[in-house]
N, CA, C and O of each residue as an XYZ file, in Angstrom:
316
protein
N      55.942    -42.592    121.220
C      54.329    -42.087    121.093
C      52.895    -43.485    120.954
O      52.705    -44.418    120.173
N      52.303    -43.050    121.927
C      51.349    -44.121    122.140
C      50.488    -44.696    120.844
O      50.038    -43.865    120.056
N      50.282    -45.938    120.642
C      49.472    -46.440    119.727
C      48.053    -46.543    119.646
O      47.563    -45.913    120.583
N      47.279    -47.013    119.003
C      45.673    -47.820    118.784
C      45.539    -48.349    117.678
O      45.633    -47.807    116.577
N      45.267    -49.661    117.976
C      44.629    -50.498    117.092
C      43.027    -50.519    116.989
O      42.402    -50.589    118.047
N      42.281    -50.459    115.694
C      41.093    -50.158    115.695
C      40.655    -51.706    114.760
O      41.117    -52.171    113.718
N      39.510    -52.209    115.742
C      39.366    -53.289    115.357
C      37.912    -53.200    114.681
O      37.240    -52.178    114.821
N      37.450    -54.292    113.948
C      36.066    -53.828    113.239
C      35.826    -52.992    113.015
O      34.880    -52.437    113.574
N      36.566    -52.396    112.038
C      36.369    -51.148    111.067
C      35.582    -51.556    109.780
O      36.007    -52.554    109.197
N      34.636    -51.003    109.328
C      33.800    -51.399    108.274
C      34.636    -51.275    106.794
O      35.204    -50.301    106.298
N      34.464    -52.757    106.265
C      35.717    -52.775    105.050
C      35.147    -51.304    103.856
O      35.742    -50.735    102.941
N      33.883    -51.140    104.389
C      33.806    -49.640    103.452
C      34.609    -48.724    103.809
O      35.399    -48.351    102.942
N      34.670    -48.156    104.988
C      35.262    -47.419    105.741
C      37.162    -47.446    105.435
O      38.026    -46.574    105.334
N      37.142    -49.008    105.370
C      38.640    -49.013    105.078
C      39.011    -48.762    103.983
O      39.985    -48.010    103.932
N      38.496    -49.199    102.810
C      38.400    -49.144    101.439
C      38.557    -47.518    101.198
O      39.514    -47.024    100.603
N      37.462    -46.772    101.758
C      37.675    -45.083    101.408
C      38.666    -44.713    102.108
O      39.407    -43.882    101.583
N      38.903    -45.055    103.092
C      40.416    -44.781    103.647
C      41.754    -44.733    102.578
O      42.538    -43.883    102.156
N      41.502    -46.212    102.414
C      43.073    -46.252    101.468
C      42.612    -45.511    100.090
O      43.558    -44.967     99.520
N      41.692    -45.414     99.615
C      41.628    -44.660     98.431
C      41.679    -43.152     98.932
O      42.293    -42.542     98.056
N      41.464    -42.641     99.525
C      41.789    -40.862     99.819
C      43.413    -41.054     99.721
O      44.111    -40.393     98.952
N      43.919    -42.076    100.632
C      45.361    -41.877    100.971
C      46.028    -42.226     99.769
O      47.207    -41.898     99.636
N      45.394    -42.888     98.815
C      45.929    -43.263     97.196
C      46.181    -41.296     96.826
O      47.166    -40.560     96.762
N      44.728    -41.118     96.671
C      44.411    -40.040     96.383
C      45.338    -38.478     96.792
O      45.405    -37.369     96.261
N      45.776    -38.929     97.655
C      46.850    -37.546     98.335
C      48.192    -38.078     98.738
O      48.964    -37.548     99.537
N      48.390    -39.355     97.985
C      50.089    -39.830     97.870
C      50.445    -40.219     99.322
O      51.604    -40.316     99.725
N      49.290    -40.442    100.105
C      50.331    -41.086    101.550
C      50.009    -42.234    101.779
O      49.632    -42.931    100.837
N      50.068    -42.806    103.207
C      49.689    -44.318    103.791
C      48.316    -43.454    104.452
O      47.902    -42.309    104.637
N      47.951    -44.900    104.656
C      46.444    -44.849    105.122
C      46.582    -44.746    106.497
O      45.653    -44.371    107.211
N      47.719    -45.064    106.936
C      48.334    -44.617    108.326
C      48.566    -43.674    108.939
O      48.520    -43.715    110.168
N      48.917    -42.433    108.201
C      49.053    -41.159    108.270
C      47.861    -40.302    107.808
O      47.606    -39.238    108.371
N      47.267    -40.685    106.968
C      45.891    -40.466    106.710
C      44.619    -40.253    107.978
O      43.782    -39.386    108.230
N      45.082    -41.740    108.648
C      43.864    -41.755    109.662
C      44.425    -40.850    110.704
O      43.612    -40.152    111.310
N      45.546    -40.762    110.973
C      46.327    -40.099    112.028
C      46.252    -38.794    111.949
O      46.117    -38.217    113.029
N      46.316    -37.899    110.631
C      45.680    -36.510    110.343
C      44.021    -36.466    110.525
O      43.470    -35.377    110.683
N      43.369    -37.521    110.498
C      42.104    -37.570    110.652
C      41.627    -37.444    111.799
O      40.695    -36.663    111.993
N      42.284    -38.349    113.014
C      41.925    -38.037    114.104
C      42.188    -36.806    114.797
O      41.422    -36.250    115.583
N      43.363    -36.414    114.436
C      43.968    -35.523    114.916
C      43.154    -34.170    114.612
O      42.896    -33.318    115.462
N      42.837    -34.125    113.421
C      42.226    -32.548    113.134
C      40.694    -32.754    113.637
O      40.020    -31.754    113.883
N      40.143    -34.073    113.789
C      38.948    -33.554    114.981
C      39.044    -33.610    116.081
O      38.011    -33.385    116.711
N      40.161    -33.894    116.775
C      40.116    -34.270    118.328
C      40.494    -33.178    118.958
O      39.979    -32.760    119.995
N      41.813    -32.449    118.094
C      42.714    -31.842    118.550
C      42.162    -30.145    118.069
O      41.922    -29.862    116.895
N      42.029    -29.129    119.241
C      41.646    -27.781    118.939
C      42.575    -27.242    117.670
O      43.757    -27.393    117.981
N      42.450    -26.722    116.479
C      43.095    -26.437    115.337
C      43.817    -25.024    115.819
O      44.984    -24.713    115.578
N      42.878    -24.272    116.532
C      43.981    -22.882    116.748
C      43.847    -22.971    118.534
O      42.835    -23.154    119.211
N      44.859    -22.825    118.843
C      44.809    -23.111    120.332
C      45.636    -21.150    121.030
O      46.723    -20.609    120.825
N      44.668    -20.820    121.660
C      44.679    -19.043    122.112
C      45.949    -19.059    122.785
O      46.165    -19.763    123.771
N      46.764    -18.310    122.276
C      48.024    -17.834    122.757
C      47.995    -16.935    123.576
O      47.134    -16.063    123.463
N      49.180    -16.892    124.907
C      48.939    -15.930    126.157
C      48.545    -14.567    125.277
O      47.462    -14.096    125.623
N      49.083    -13.995    124.424
C      48.922    -12.749    124.115
C      47.651    -12.562    123.513
O      47.380    -11.362    123.481
N      46.591    -13.420    122.928
C      45.501    -13.241    122.917
C      44.593    -13.418    124.062
O      43.544    -12.775    124.106
N      44.977    -14.383    125.149
C      44.250    -14.500    126.129
C      44.189    -13.209    127.157
O      43.343    -12.947    128.013
N      45.186    -12.611    126.835
C      45.476    -11.213    127.944
C      44.836    -10.052    126.854
O      44.271     -9.100    127.393
N      44.869    -10.064    125.896
C      44.125     -9.186    125.058
C      42.274     -9.515    125.156
O      41.473     -8.676    124.743
N      41.875    -10.717    125.702
C      40.656    -10.911    125.429
C      40.143    -10.402    127.032
O      38.987     -9.986    127.105
N      40.976    -10.429    128.302
C      40.710     -9.802    129.285
C      40.471     -8.436    129.357
O      39.675     -8.073    130.223
N      41.063     -7.461    128.525
C      40.675     -6.321    128.683
C      39.704     -5.819    127.423
O      38.937     -4.882    127.642
N      39.732     -6.403    126.178
C      38.675     -6.587    125.761
C      37.522     -5.685    126.078
O      36.794     -6.080    126.989
N      37.212     -4.531    125.493
C      36.113     -3.738    125.501
C      36.459     -2.275    126.766
O      36.038     -1.120    126.704
N      37.147     -2.766    127.571
C      37.473     -1.992    128.539
C      38.217     -0.185    128.231
O      39.201     -0.153    127.492
N      37.859      0.756    128.633
C      37.704      2.237    128.244
C      39.296      2.628    128.771
O      39.569      2.960    129.925
N      40.244      2.510    127.679
C      41.505      2.684    128.014
C      41.769      4.070    127.653
O      42.994      4.163    127.723
N      41.291      5.199    127.305
C      41.193      6.037    126.392
C      41.720      7.328    127.273
O      42.154      8.376    126.796
N      41.612      7.082    128.346
C      42.097      8.171    129.592
C      44.136      7.764    129.922
O      44.926      8.638    130.279
N      44.492      6.424    129.697
C      45.243      5.837    129.890
C      46.410      6.315    129.239
O      46.517      6.076    128.036
N      47.329      6.965    129.837
C      48.647      7.453    129.479
C      49.643      6.412    129.840
O      49.970      6.170    131.002
N      50.246      5.633    128.488
C      51.212      5.048    129.061
C      52.519      5.480    128.464
O      52.605      5.754    127.266
N      53.397      5.535    129.175
C      55.030      6.077    129.109
C      56.031      5.026    128.986
O      56.404      4.590    130.075
N      56.616      4.453    127.869
C      57.706      3.557    127.551
C      58.825      4.016    128.020
O      59.211      5.161    127.785
N      59.662      2.916    128.954
C      60.739      3.181    129.783
C      61.885      2.751    128.330
O      61.905      1.675    127.733
N      62.644      3.821    128.093
C      63.666      3.736    127.007
C      65.113      3.691    127.033
O      66.072      3.918    126.295
N      64.746      3.137    128.683
C      66.365      2.980    129.127
C      66.860      1.882    128.901
O      66.252      0.848    129.180
N      68.346      1.887    128.222
C      69.151      0.747    127.583
C      68.997     -0.538    128.407
O      69.038     -0.377    129.627
N      68.852     -1.600    128.016
C      69.390     -2.406    128.772
C      70.555     -2.686    128.867
O      71.360     -2.623    127.938
N      70.871     -3.143    130.364
C      72.319     -3.359    130.717
C      72.699     -4.863    130.885
O      72.156     -5.270    131.912
N      73.447     -5.881    130.253
C      73.142     -7.231    130.953
C      73.970     -7.407    132.427
O      75.053     -6.832    132.534
N      73.508     -8.114    133.425
C      74.273     -8.159    134.699
C      75.279     -8.906    134.417
O      75.314     -9.849    133.625
N      76.551     -8.259    135.420
C      77.650     -8.996    135.028
C      77.356     -9.940    136.497
O      77.097     -9.654    137.666
N      77.564    -11.273    135.677
C      77.780    -12.575    136.616
C      79.176    -12.877    137.181
O      79.338    -13.880    137.875
N      80.004    -12.193    136.957
C      81.504    -12.741    137.050
C      81.812    -12.699    138.397
O      82.920    -13.065    138.789
């Protein structure tokens, strides 16, 4: 995994990080990693199903008649 070194961090920020880490019973490094990730990486990544649903959001599908194919699945014989 990539690593970074933060130079010239204000003493007040360093003390606050260590104090919060103590309160949460974790290391300052893991807390700093959590803070960075939560602020930089989107919390909710939109899944494929949600993106497909968004494409059809608002479409008038009331006259659409869908029939499910209930034919049992038979695996292919690869012998």
